[in-house]
C-alpha positions, 0 to 999 in steps of 0.5 A: 077191536082193532089190530095191535098198534092200530088207531080206531075212530068213530064215524064222526072222526072219519067224516071230519077227516075228509080231505086229509088223505087218510084211509079207513077200514070199516070194523062194523058196529061195536059196543063201547065200554061205558057208552050206551048203544052201538057205534060204527068203528073204523081203523085208520090205515094211512 
């Protein structure tokens, strides 16, 4: 889903990180193994 050695998070984690100084790249909606539905995924940049 993300690049090697990258951290991929959900939109919930992104929202809870507001004010942390982290930046995110949207990866789009993804299907997760063992979880129903699709989820918006983001890669942490720094």
